Steps between C-alpha positions, in 0.01 A plus 500: 500500500824318573549198722783563744761243598334416832163441331658288229670283764163445671341376176811303410473304827122461482511363146781259589331378819160445338596375154868413511556754224843655525523862383845651460559866581498561124125426502415812702380689192289200394334475841428872496349484151283198580371636834459869418144463364384335825634787709305732273179294475483438875572870562798422721772746594798275436624143450523445876121528522469250214728260685280534811193443284635161391603408855149577629326303225707199399215373282609771256860379484442300182449836325852591603631179342309585182664839486855376547498191279452492124249242377650435158411163352393337176371174355760229431779706652843325519465297178778251576329390821186396315712301255668322791164428665381312192763234571431515875138397447617166358673421830179525703420147612151583624237694309492749783647850516505757779639835388554827685537838330628677810522857369223493243452876456211574260452136405691449177732239656238260645282533190808423288562188712142383444515564124841332477369186670189497286719517189770252601349225715380189325161384626465833679158418646639196681747713701440624853624860489486778757667839454537738793570866420599744775619856536540733796295771327125460534444767236705323234329170593163656417625566148640148474170345607311702240725361226422800282778645282567757232658395172836640617484289818461187287847520346658154493183324388434368149184566301406139565529555876267800479239309305509191721535650847357853494170673429522843340272774636541848355869588549566228758571128503369288787647161592253215452345322797667166420841662560396717794351200681842332508637771731447599864605858583602598854695772678836390644812684614812299413701666776263512798248234394438177689631221276353233727156565346614303194409140576603355164825524306539641153642369173580849373545829680536820300660788689606728218607863507442547870841410647638824359315686775654300786838522670721188499385381843131528408559332164656199675215477751232514228677244278550266796131520587397436141740207464348326803165503319632324189481128430835336426594545131266799479593845375538855628498760222640850550525792258788500251653806665500326838721233649565339837850590608490306827469122486168363621498143628350248255469760221696437179542761228394383153530838330531864603132507598392135549574306818421139585438355843692176550 
C-alpha cells in the first residue's frame, strides 16, 4: 500500500508540529516503510485512517516518533569529547556536577557519563553528582532504565569496564546498581517541552545526534533553550556531524561539537 502525496504531507506536518522533526519530500518512501505495518496491524484502509488514529489518541504519538527516528547509540561515542572532558573536570571549582543527557536513547550515553566520572574523578565519593537522562520516546526510556544490553550493544567498553560495572546474565549484561543510581530517567520533548521545569542549571548538557532531525529554526530554538540552562563556563556537547550555523548569544565554539557558555 502506497502513501499518497496528500497523506505524506499530513504526516510531515504532524511530525514537525509535535516533535520539531523536519522531513524532506525525499523521506516519503521512509515514512511509508515505517508506517505500513501499523496500517496492516490496525486493519486500516489507508494512511489517512492512520493519521486520524494518531489525532484521536495523542498518547500514542510517541510511537510515531519511534518509527521515524533511528535510535543508534553506543558507549563512549565521540572519543575526542571524552578526552576533552578529562581536562574540563579539573576546572570545576566545586565538587558538584549537574549533567543532562537530553536525548539519551537506550541509555548508553548517560551510563557512559556515570562510568567516565567514576573512572576520572579523584575522591569520587566526595562529589555531589546528579545525572538527568531524557528522551521523547517512552519505549526507548524503558530499555534505558533496564540497563540491559547484548554484547554487540556494549561496543566501546573495555573488558575492565564490563567487569567493574556490569553483571553478566546468560547472553546479557546488566548495568550495576551503583551506576544506575546515579541517573534519573524522564520523558522530555526538546521541541515542545516546558524548559521552566528545570530549576537548577547544568555543568554539562549532551544533545548529540538529535539536531540532524530539526530544521534550522528549530535547531536554534532548542540550542537557545539549552544554553539558558547552563552555568557560565559550562559546556554544550553536540554530535560530531552537527554544528550550530547561527550564532547563539553567550555560546562560544571550542571545537566542531563542543560549545562553551561565557
